[in-house]
All heavy atoms as a GROMACS GRO file, in nm:
protein
  505
    1MET      N    1   2.426   5.043  -3.229
    1MET     CA    2   2.534   4.969  -3.168
    1MET      C    3   2.493   4.927  -3.026
    1MET      O    4   2.422   4.998  -2.958
    1MET     CB    5   2.660   5.055  -3.160
    1MET     CG    6   2.719   5.092  -3.293
    1MET     SD    7   2.880   5.164  -3.270
    1MET     CE    8   2.976   5.028  -3.325
    2SER      N    9   2.541   4.815  -2.988
    2SER     CA   10   2.507   4.768  -2.855
    2SER      C   11   2.604   4.824  -2.752
    2SER      O   12   2.720   4.851  -2.781
    2SER     CB   13   2.509   4.615  -2.850
    2SER     OG   14   2.641   4.570  -2.870
    3ASN      N   15   2.554   4.838  -2.636
    3ASN     CA   16   2.634   4.889  -2.526
    3ASN      C   17   2.699   4.771  -2.455
    3ASN      O   18   2.632   4.681  -2.408
    3ASN     CB   19   2.544   4.969  -2.430
    3ASN     CG   20   2.625   5.039  -2.323
    3ASN    OD1   21   2.747   5.028  -2.319
    3ASN    ND2   22   2.555   5.111  -2.238
    4THR      N   23   2.832   4.767  -2.448
    4THR     CA   24   2.901   4.653  -2.388
    4THR      C   25   2.929   4.673  -2.240
    4THR      O   26   2.981   4.585  -2.176
    4THR     CB   27   3.034   4.627  -2.461
    4THR    OG1   28   3.113   4.746  -2.456
    4THR    CG2   29   3.010   4.586  -2.604
    5SER      N   30   2.894   4.788  -2.188
    5SER     CA   31   2.918   4.810  -2.044
    5SER      C   32   2.811   4.736  -1.964
    5SER      O   33   2.698   4.720  -2.009
    5SER     CB   34   2.915   4.959  -2.011
    5SER     OG   35   2.787   5.011  -2.035
    6PRO      N   36   2.848   4.686  -1.848
    6PRO     CA   37   2.751   4.611  -1.768
    6PRO      C   38   2.635   4.700  -1.723
    6PRO      O   39   2.652   4.816  -1.690
    6PRO     CB   40   2.831   4.562  -1.649
    6PRO     CG   41   2.959   4.636  -1.650
    6PRO     CD   42   2.977   4.697  -1.785
    7ASN      N   43   2.520   4.640  -1.723
    7ASN     CA   44   2.400   4.710  -1.680
    7ASN      C   45   2.389   4.698  -1.528
    7ASN      O   46   2.394   4.589  -1.474
    7ASN     CB   47   2.278   4.646  -1.748
    7ASN     CG   48   2.151   4.723  -1.723
    7ASN    OD1   49   2.149   4.816  -1.643
    7ASN    ND2   50   2.046   4.684  -1.791
    8PRO      N   51   2.373   4.808  -1.456
    8PRO     CA   52   2.368   4.799  -1.310
    8PRO      C   53   2.249   4.716  -1.260
    8PRO      O   54   2.255   4.661  -1.152
    8PRO     CB   55   2.355   4.943  -1.263
    8PRO     CG   56   2.349   5.029  -1.383
    8PRO     CD   57   2.365   4.944  -1.504
    9ASP      N   58   2.145   4.703  -1.341
    9ASP     CA   59   2.030   4.623  -1.298
    9ASP      C   60   2.059   4.473  -1.307
    9ASP      O   61   1.990   4.393  -1.246
    9ASP     CB   62   1.908   4.656  -1.385
    9ASP     CG   63   1.857   4.796  -1.360
    9ASP    OD1   64   1.884   4.850  -1.251
    9ASP    OD2   65   1.793   4.852  -1.451
   10ASN      N   66   2.161   4.437  -1.383
   10ASN     CA   67   2.192   4.295  -1.402
   10ASN      C   68   2.310   4.250  -1.317
   10ASN      O   69   2.366   4.144  -1.342
   10ASN     CB   70   2.222   4.266  -1.549
   10ASN     CG   71   2.098   4.278  -1.635
   10ASN    OD1   72   1.988   4.259  -1.586
   10ASN    ND2   73   2.116   4.309  -1.761
   11ASN      N   74   2.349   4.328  -1.219
   11ASN     CA   75   2.457   4.286  -1.131
   11ASN      C   76   2.413   4.163  -1.053
   11ASN      O   77   2.307   4.161  -0.992
   11ASN     CB   78   2.496   4.397  -1.034
   11ASN     CG   79   2.577   4.505  -1.102
   11ASN    OD1   80   2.630   4.484  -1.211
   11ASN    ND2   81   2.588   4.620  -1.040
   12TYR      N   82   2.494   4.061  -1.055
   12TYR     CA   83   2.462   3.936  -0.989
   12TYR      C   84   2.569   3.908  -0.885
   12TYR      O   85   2.687   3.907  -0.916
   12TYR     CB   86   2.456   3.824  -1.092
   12TYR     CG   87   2.428   3.690  -1.032
   12TYR    CD1   88   2.304   3.660  -0.980
   12TYR    CD2   89   2.527   3.592  -1.027
   12TYR    CE1   90   2.279   3.537  -0.924
   12TYR    CE2   91   2.502   3.469  -0.971
   12TYR     CZ   92   2.378   3.442  -0.920
   12TYR     OH   93   2.352   3.320  -0.865
   13ASP      N   94   2.525   3.886  -0.764
   13ASP     CA   95   2.618   3.860  -0.655
   13ASP      C   96   2.602   3.715  -0.612
   13ASP      O   97   2.510   3.682  -0.537
   13ASP     CB   98   2.589   3.954  -0.538
   13ASP     CG   99   2.684   3.932  -0.422
   13ASP    OD1  100   2.788   3.866  -0.441
   13ASP    OD2  101   2.651   3.980  -0.312
   14PRO      N  102   2.686   3.623  -0.661
   14PRO     CA  103   2.670   3.483  -0.624
   14PRO      C  104   2.689   3.460  -0.475
   14PRO      O  105   2.628   3.371  -0.417
   14PRO     CB  106   2.775   3.409  -0.706
   14PRO     CG  107   2.868   3.512  -0.755
   14PRO     CD  108   2.796   3.644  -0.754
   15ALA      N  109   2.772   3.539  -0.410
   15ALA     CA  110   2.790   3.522  -0.265
   15ALA      C  111   2.661   3.553  -0.191
   15ALA      O  112   2.625   3.486  -0.095
   15ALA     CB  113   2.902   3.611  -0.215
   16GLY      N  114   2.590   3.654  -0.236
   16GLY     CA  115   2.462   3.688  -0.172
   16GLY      C  116   2.361   3.577  -0.190
   16GLY      O  117   2.288   3.542  -0.098
   17SER      N  118   2.358   3.517  -0.307
   17SER     CA  119   2.265   3.408  -0.332
   17SER      C  120   2.302   3.286  -0.248
   17SER      O  121   2.216   3.217  -0.195
   17SER     CB  122   2.266   3.369  -0.480
   17SER     OG  123   2.215   3.474  -0.556
   18THR      N  124   2.430   3.259  -0.233
   18THR     CA  125   2.475   3.147  -0.152
   18THR      C  126   2.436   3.168  -0.007
   18THR      O  127   2.388   3.076   0.060
   18THR     CB  128   2.627   3.129  -0.165
   18THR    OG1  129   2.659   3.110  -0.302
   18THR    CG2  130   2.675   3.011  -0.084
   19GLN      N  131   2.452   3.291   0.041
   19GLN     CA  132   2.414   3.320   0.179
   19GLN      C  133   2.265   3.302   0.198
   19GLN      O  134   2.220   3.247   0.300
   19GLN     CB  135   2.456   3.462   0.216
   19GLN     CG  136   2.605   3.479   0.229
   19GLN     CD  137   2.646   3.625   0.243
   19GLN    OE1  138   2.564   3.714   0.228
   19GLN    NE2  139   2.773   3.647   0.271
   20MET      N  140   2.186   3.346   0.102
   20MET     CA  141   2.041   3.331   0.112
   20MET      C  142   2.003   3.183   0.109
   20MET      O  143   1.916   3.139   0.184
   20MET     CB  144   1.972   3.408  -0.001
   20MET     CG  145   1.981   3.558   0.014
   20MET     SD  146   1.921   3.650  -0.129
   20MET     CE  147   1.756   3.591  -0.144
   21PHE      N  148   2.070   3.104   0.025
   21PHE     CA  149   2.041   2.962   0.016
   21PHE      C  150   2.076   2.892   0.147
   21PHE      O  151   2.000   2.812   0.199
   21PHE     CB  152   2.117   2.898  -0.099
   21PHE     CG  153   2.099   2.749  -0.106
   21PHE    CD1  154   1.979   2.696  -0.150
   21PHE    CD2  155   2.199   2.664  -0.067
   21PHE    CE1  156   1.960   2.559  -0.156
   21PHE    CE2  157   2.182   2.527  -0.072
   21PHE     CZ  158   2.062   2.474  -0.117
   22ARG      N  159   2.192   2.924   0.202
   22ARG     CA  160   2.232   2.862   0.328
   22ARG      C  161   2.137   2.899   0.441
   22ARG      O  162   2.106   2.817   0.526
   22ARG     CB  163   2.375   2.900   0.363
   22ARG     CG  164   2.474   2.829   0.275
   22ARG     CD  165   2.615   2.852   0.320
   22ARG     NE  166   2.705   2.781   0.230
   22ARG     CZ  167   2.834   2.777   0.245
   22ARG    NH1  168   2.891   2.841   0.344
   22ARG    NH2  169   2.908   2.711   0.159
   23ALA      N  170   2.091   3.023   0.442
   23ALA     CA  171   1.994   3.065   0.544
   23ALA      C  172   1.865   2.984   0.527
   23ALA      O  173   1.804   2.942   0.627
   23ALA     CB  174   1.965   3.214   0.532
   24PHE      N  175   1.825   2.960   0.404
   24PHE     CA  176   1.704   2.880   0.378
   24PHE      C  177   1.723   2.737   0.425
   24PHE      O  178   1.636   2.679   0.489
   24PHE     CB  179   1.671   2.884   0.229
   24PHE     CG  180   1.564   2.787   0.189
   24PHE    CD1  181   1.431   2.814   0.217
   24PHE    CD2  182   1.596   2.670   0.124
   24PHE    CE1  183   1.332   2.725   0.181
   24PHE    CE2  184   1.498   2.580   0.087
   24PHE     CZ  185   1.365   2.609   0.116
   25VAL      N  186   1.838   2.678   0.396
   25VAL     CA  187   1.865   2.540   0.434
   25VAL      C  188   1.873   2.526   0.586
   25VAL      O  189   1.822   2.431   0.644
   25VAL     CB  190   1.994   2.489   0.368
   25VAL    CG1  191   2.038   2.356   0.425
   25VAL    CG2  192   1.975   2.479   0.218
   26ASP      N  193   1.935   2.623   0.651
   26ASP     CA  194   1.952   2.616   0.796
   26ASP      C  195   1.826   2.652   0.873
   26ASP      O  196   1.819   2.627   0.993
   26ASP     CB  197   2.066   2.709   0.839
   26ASP     CG  198   2.200   2.661   0.789
   26ASP    OD1  199   2.213   2.540   0.760
   26ASP    OD2  200   2.293   2.744   0.780
   27GLU      N  201   1.726   2.706   0.804
   27GLU     CA  202   1.603   2.746   0.871
   27GLU      C  203   1.529   2.625   0.925
   27GLU      O  204   1.514   2.524   0.857
   27GLU     CB  205   1.514   2.820   0.769
   27GLU     CG  206   1.388   2.875   0.828
   27GLU     CD  207   1.310   2.949   0.720
   27GLU    OE1  208   1.348   3.064   0.691
   27GLU    OE2  209   1.216   2.889   0.667
   28GLN      N  210   1.485   2.633   1.048
   28GLN     CA  211   1.411   2.524   1.110
   28GLN      C  212   1.264   2.533   1.070
   28GLN      O  213   1.208   2.641   1.069
   28GLN     CB  214   1.422   2.532   1.263
   28GLN     CG  215   1.564   2.514   1.314
   28GLN     CD  216   1.618   2.376   1.285
   28GLN    OE1  217   1.545   2.278   1.292
   28GLN    NE2  218   1.744   2.368   1.252
   29PRO      N  219   1.201   2.421   1.039
   29PRO     CA  220   1.058   2.425   1.002
   29PRO      C  221   0.974   2.459   1.124
   29PRO      O  222   1.012   2.429   1.237
   29PRO     CB  223   1.030   2.284   0.953
   29PRO     CG  224   1.131   2.199   1.020
   29PRO     CD  225   1.253   2.285   1.036
   30PRO      N  226   0.859   2.519   1.103
   30PRO     CA  227   0.768   2.545   1.215
   30PRO      C  228   0.727   2.413   1.280
   30PRO      O  229   0.728   2.308   1.215
   30PRO     CB  230   0.647   2.613   1.150
   30PRO     CG  231   0.697   2.664   1.020
   30PRO     CD  232   0.810   2.574   0.979
   31PRO      N  233   0.689   2.416   1.407
   31PRO     CA  234   0.655   2.291   1.477
   31PRO      C  235   0.545   2.211   1.408
   31PRO      O  236   0.550   2.088   1.408
   31PRO     CB  237   0.608   2.339   1.615
   31PRO     CG  238   0.673   2.472   1.633
   31PRO     CD  239   0.686   2.530   1.496
   32ALA      N  240   0.446   2.276   1.349
   32ALA     CA  241   0.338   2.203   1.283
   32ALA      C  242   0.392   2.121   1.166
   32ALA      O  243   0.353   2.007   1.144
   32ALA     CB  244   0.230   2.299   1.236
   33GLN      N  245   0.484   2.179   1.089
   33GLN     CA  246   0.542   2.106   0.976
   33GLN      C  247   0.629   1.991   1.025
   33GLN      O  248   0.633   1.885   0.965
   33GLN     CB  249   0.624   2.199   0.888
   33GLN     CG  250   0.540   2.292   0.804
   33GLN     CD  251   0.626   2.381   0.716
   33GLN    OE1  252   0.747   2.389   0.734
   33GLN    NE2  253   0.563   2.448   0.622
   34ALA      N  254   0.700   2.012   1.135
   34ALA     CA  255   0.785   1.907   1.189
   34ALA      C  256   0.700   1.789   1.236
   34ALA      O  257   0.736   1.674   1.213
   34ALA     CB  258   0.870   1.961   1.303
   35GLN      N  259   0.586   1.818   1.300
   35GLN     CA  260   0.498   1.710   1.345
   35GLN      C  261   0.438   1.635   1.227
   35GLN      O  262   0.427   1.514   1.229
   35GLN     CB  263   0.386   1.767   1.433
   35GLN     CG  264   0.435   1.815   1.567
   35GLN     CD  265   0.325   1.883   1.647
   35GLN    OE1  266   0.216   1.906   1.595
   35GLN    NE2  267   0.353   1.917   1.771
   36GLN      N  268   0.400   1.708   1.122
   36GLN     CA  269   0.342   1.643   1.004
   36GLN      C  270   0.446   1.554   0.937
   36GLN      O  271   0.416   1.442   0.896
   36GLN     CB  272   0.292   1.747   0.905
   36GLN     CG  273   0.227   1.686   0.784
   36GLN     CD  274   0.174   1.791   0.687
   36GLN    OE1  275   0.188   1.909   0.711
   36GLN    NE2  276   0.114   1.746   0.580
   37ALA      N  277   0.570   1.599   0.928
   37ALA     CA  278   0.676   1.519   0.869
   37ALA      C  279   0.698   1.391   0.951
   37ALA      O  280   0.720   1.284   0.894
   37ALA     CB  281   0.804   1.599   0.859
   38GLN      N  282   0.691   1.404   1.083
   38GLN     CA  283   0.707   1.287   1.169
   38GLN      C  284   0.595   1.186   1.147
   38GLN      O  285   0.618   1.067   1.139
   38GLN     CB  286   0.710   1.330   1.317
   38GLN     CG  287   0.729   1.216   1.414
   38GLN     CD  288   0.864   1.150   1.402
   38GLN    OE1  289   0.961   1.213   1.363
   38GLN    NE2  290   0.871   1.023   1.435
   39ARG      N  291   0.469   1.235   1.133
   39ARG     CA  292   0.356   1.146   1.108
   39ARG      C  293   0.371   1.075   0.974
   39ARG      O  294   0.344   0.955   0.964
   39ARG     CB  295   0.225   1.224   1.111
   39ARG     CG  296   0.174   1.246   1.253
   39ARG     CD  297   0.038   1.311   1.251
   39ARG     NE  298   0.060   1.449   1.294
   39ARG     CZ  299   0.011   1.556   1.238
   39ARG    NH1  300  -0.068   1.548   1.135
   39ARG    NH2  301   0.038   1.676   1.283
   40GLU      N  302   0.415   1.147   0.871
   40GLU     CA  303   0.432   1.086   0.740
   40GLU      C  304   0.541   0.980   0.745
   40GLU      O  305   0.528   0.875   0.682
   40GLU     CB  306   0.465   1.193   0.637
   40GLU     CG  307   0.348   1.283   0.605
   40GLU     CD  308   0.386   1.399   0.515
   40GLU    OE1  309   0.504   1.410   0.478
   40GLU    OE2  310   0.296   1.477   0.481
   41GLN      N  311   0.647   1.005   0.819
   41GLN     CA  312   0.755   0.908   0.830
   41GLN      C  313   0.704   0.783   0.903
   41GLN      O  314   0.736   0.671   0.865
   41GLN     CB  315   0.874   0.970   0.904
   41GLN     CG  316   0.994   0.880   0.910
   41GLN     CD  317   1.111   0.945   0.981
   41GLN    OE1  318   1.094   1.046   1.048
   41GLN    NE2  319   1.227   0.889   0.968
   42THR      N  320   0.624   0.802   1.007
   42THR     CA  321   0.570   0.688   1.082
   42THR      C  322   0.478   0.606   0.993
   42THR      O  323   0.483   0.482   0.996
   42THR     CB  324   0.493   0.739   1.206
   42THR    OG1  325   0.583   0.816   1.286
   42THR    CG2  326   0.439   0.623   1.288
   43ARG      N  327   0.394   0.673   0.913
   43ARG     CA  328   0.305   0.601   0.822
   43ARG      C  329   0.383   0.521   0.720
   43ARG      O  330   0.347   0.408   0.687
   43ARG     CB  331   0.212   0.698   0.750
   43ARG     CG  332   0.098   0.744   0.836
   43ARG     CD  333  -0.001   0.824   0.752
   43ARG     NE  334  -0.047   0.935   0.832
   43ARG     CZ  335  -0.077   1.055   0.788
   43ARG    NH1  336  -0.067   1.083   0.661
   43ARG    NH2  337  -0.118   1.149   0.869
   44SER      N  338   0.490   0.580   0.666
   44SER     CA  339   0.566   0.508   0.565
   44SER      C  340   0.636   0.387   0.626
   44SER      O  341   0.647   0.283   0.562
   44SER     CB  342   0.667   0.601   0.498
   44SER     OG  343   0.766   0.642   0.589
   45ARG      N  344   0.680   0.398   0.750
   45ARG     CA  345   0.742   0.283   0.816
   45ARG      C  346   0.639   0.174   0.840
   45ARG      O  347   0.667   0.056   0.822
   45ARG     CB  348   0.806   0.324   0.948
   45ARG     CG  349   0.936   0.396   0.932
   45ARG     CD  350   0.999   0.423   1.065
   45ARG     NE  351   1.121   0.500   1.049
   45ARG     CZ  352   1.183   0.560   1.147
   45ARG    NH1  353   1.135   0.554   1.270
   45ARG    NH2  354   1.294   0.627   1.125
   46ALA      N  355   0.520   0.213   0.882
   46ALA     CA  356   0.414   0.114   0.907
   46ALA      C  357   0.379   0.043   0.776
   46ALA      O  358   0.361  -0.079   0.774
   46ALA     CB  359   0.291   0.182   0.966
   47GLY      N  360   0.370   0.117   0.667
   47GLY     CA  361   0.341   0.056   0.538
   47GLY      C  362   0.450  -0.040   0.496
   47GLY      O  363   0.422  -0.147   0.440
   48LEU      N  364   0.574  -0.005   0.523
   48LEU     CA  365   0.686  -0.092   0.489
   48LEU      C  366   0.680  -0.222   0.569
   48LEU      O  367   0.697  -0.331   0.513
   48LEU     CB  368   0.819  -0.020   0.516
   48LEU     CG  369   0.946  -0.099   0.489
   48LEU    CD1  370   0.958  -0.130   0.341
   48LEU    CD2  371   1.067  -0.022   0.537
   49VAL      N  372   0.653  -0.212   0.698
   49VAL     CA  373   0.645  -0.330   0.783
   49VAL      C  374   0.530  -0.420   0.737
   49VAL      O  375   0.546  -0.543   0.726
   49VAL     CB  376   0.629  -0.290   0.931
   49VAL    CG1  377   0.595  -0.411   1.018
   49VAL    CG2  378   0.755  -0.222   0.981
   50ILE      N  379   0.415  -0.361   0.709
   50ILE     CA  380   0.299  -0.439   0.663
   50ILE      C  381   0.332  -0.507   0.530
   50ILE      O  382   0.300  -0.624   0.509
   50ILE     CB  383   0.174  -0.350   0.652
   50ILE    CG1  384   0.128  -0.309   0.791
   50ILE    CG2  385   0.063  -0.421   0.576
   50ILE    CD1  386   0.021  -0.204   0.791
   51GLY      N  387   0.398  -0.436   0.440
   51GLY     CA  388   0.437  -0.494   0.312
   51GLY      C  389   0.531  -0.612   0.328
   51GLY      O  390   0.518  -0.714   0.259
   52ILE      N  391   0.626  -0.600   0.419
   52ILE     CA  392   0.721  -0.710   0.442
   52ILE      C  393   0.649  -0.831   0.500
   52ILE      O  394   0.673  -0.945   0.458
   52ILE     CB  395   0.836  -0.664   0.534
   52ILE    CG1  396   0.925  -0.564   0.459
   52ILE    CG2  397   0.917  -0.782   0.585
   52ILE    CD1  398   1.030  -0.498   0.544
   53VAL      N  399   0.558  -0.808   0.594
   53VAL     CA  400   0.483  -0.919   0.654
   53VAL      C  401   0.399  -0.989   0.548
   53VAL      O  402   0.396  -1.114   0.541
   53VAL     CB  403   0.394  -0.868   0.771
   53VAL    CG1  404   0.296  -0.974   0.816
   53VAL    CG2  405   0.482  -0.822   0.886
   54VAL      N  406   0.331  -0.914   0.462
   54VAL     CA  407   0.250  -0.974   0.356
   54VAL      C  408   0.339  -1.054   0.261
   54VAL      O  409   0.304  -1.166   0.219
   54VAL     CB  410   0.170  -0.865   0.281
   54VAL    CG1  411   0.109  -0.920   0.154
   54VAL    CG2  412   0.064  -0.806   0.372
   55ALA      N  413   0.456  -1.001   0.227
   55ALA     CA  414   0.547  -1.072   0.136
   55ALA      C  415   0.594  -1.203   0.198
   55ALA      O  416   0.600  -1.307   0.130
   55ALA     CB  417   0.666  -0.983   0.102
   56VAL      N  418   0.625  -1.202   0.326
   56VAL     CA  419   0.670  -1.324   0.394
   56VAL      C  420   0.557  -1.427   0.395
   56VAL      O  421   0.580  -1.546   0.370
   56VAL     CB  422   0.719  -1.293   0.538
   56VAL    CG1  423   0.738  -1.421   0.619
   56VAL    CG2  424   0.848  -1.214   0.532
   57VAL      N  425   0.434  -1.384   0.424
   57VAL     CA  426   0.320  -1.476   0.425
   57VAL      C  427   0.300  -1.538   0.287
   57VAL      O  428   0.275  -1.658   0.274
   57VAL     CB  429   0.192  -1.404   0.475
   57VAL    CG1  430   0.068  -1.488   0.450
   57VAL    CG2  431   0.206  -1.368   0.621
   58VAL      N  432   0.312  -1.459   0.182
   58VAL     CA  433   0.296  -1.510   0.045
   58VAL      C  434   0.405  -1.611   0.013
   58VAL      O  435   0.378  -1.719  -0.041
   58VAL     CB  436   0.294  -1.393  -0.057
   58VAL    CG1  437   0.306  -1.445  -0.199
   58VAL    CG2  438   0.168  -1.309  -0.040
   59VAL      N  439   0.528  -1.581   0.049
   59VAL     CA  440   0.639  -1.674   0.021
   59VAL      C  441   0.619  -1.804   0.098
   59VAL      O  442   0.637  -1.914   0.043
   59VAL     CB  443   0.775  -1.608   0.056
   59VAL    CG1  444   0.887  -1.710   0.055
   59VAL    CG2  445   0.803  -1.495  -0.040
   60VAL      N  446   0.579  -1.795   0.224
   60VAL     CA  447   0.555  -1.916   0.303
   60VAL      C  448   0.441  -1.997   0.242
   60VAL      O  449   0.447  -2.120   0.234
   60VAL     CB  450   0.526  -1.880   0.451
   60VAL    CG1  451   0.473  -2.000   0.528
   60VAL    CG2  452   0.651  -1.825   0.516
   61GLY      N  453   0.335  -1.929   0.195
   61GLY     CA  454   0.224  -1.998   0.130
   61GLY      C  455   0.266  -2.069   0.004
   61GLY      O  456   0.226  -2.183  -0.021
   62VAL      N  457   0.347  -2.005  -0.077
   62VAL     CA  458   0.394  -2.066  -0.202
   62VAL      C  459   0.483  -2.187  -0.171
   62VAL      O  460   0.470  -2.292  -0.235
   62VAL     CB  461   0.469  -1.962  -0.287
   62VAL    CG1  462   0.544  -2.027  -0.402
   62VAL    CG2  463   0.373  -1.856  -0.339
   63VAL      N  464   0.569  -2.173  -0.073
   63VAL     CA  465   0.656  -2.286  -0.035
   63VAL      C  466   0.572  -2.401   0.019
   63VAL      O  467   0.597  -2.519  -0.012
   63VAL     CB  468   0.763  -2.240   0.067
   63VAL    CG1  469   0.838  -2.360   0.126
   63VAL    CG2  470   0.861  -2.144   0.000
   64ALA      N  471   0.471  -2.370   0.100
   64ALA     CA  472   0.386  -2.476   0.157
   64ALA      C  473   0.311  -2.549   0.045
   64ALA      O  474   0.298  -2.673   0.050
   64ALA     CB  475   0.288  -2.414   0.257
   65LEU      N  476   0.260  -2.476  -0.055
   65LEU     CA  477   0.191  -2.541  -0.166
   65LEU      C  478   0.288  -2.623  -0.251
   65LEU      O  479   0.250  -2.729  -0.304
   65LEU     CB  480   0.122  -2.434  -0.252
   65LEU     CG  481  -0.002  -2.368  -0.190
   65LEU    CD1  482  -0.052  -2.257  -0.281
   65LEU    CD2  483  -0.111  -2.472  -0.167
   66ALA      N  484   0.408  -2.578  -0.265
   66ALA     CA  485   0.508  -2.652  -0.345
   66ALA      C  486   0.551  -2.780  -0.277
   66ALA      O  487   0.589  -2.877  -0.344
   66ALA     CB  488   0.629  -2.563  -0.372
   67MET      N  489   0.546  -2.783  -0.144
   67MET     CA  490   0.591  -2.901  -0.071
   67MET      C  491   0.485  -3.012  -0.071
   67MET      O  492   0.517  -3.127  -0.042
   67MET     CB  493   0.624  -2.864   0.074
   67MET     CG  494   0.736  -2.762   0.087
   67MET     SD  495   0.893  -2.821   0.030
   67MET     CE  496   0.940  -2.925   0.167
   68LYS      N  497   0.360  -2.980  -0.103
   68LYS     CA  498   0.254  -3.082  -0.100
   68LYS      C  499   0.260  -3.174  -0.218
   68LYS      O  500   0.298  -3.160  -0.321
   68LYS     CB  501   0.117  -3.014  -0.094
   68LYS     CG  502   0.090  -2.958   0.041
   68LYS     CD  503  -0.053  -2.907   0.048
   68LYS     CE  504  -0.081  -2.860   0.190
   68LYS     NZ  505  -0.215  -2.823   0.210
   0.00000   0.00000   0.00000
């Protein structure tokens, strides 16, 4: 027969897990990680700007060829 009483090893405290999760979310990254994240964000912005400039040049080129 199976034992229907709760097993003390399987006690689950959702409040404890929530507190641990919030502590993890509120934790500030070390300065090295913060600097790396800033560099990655700057690179992605530079790539976006370059992509937009290239797209504008292509559109202007297509329009110029269509007008001839």
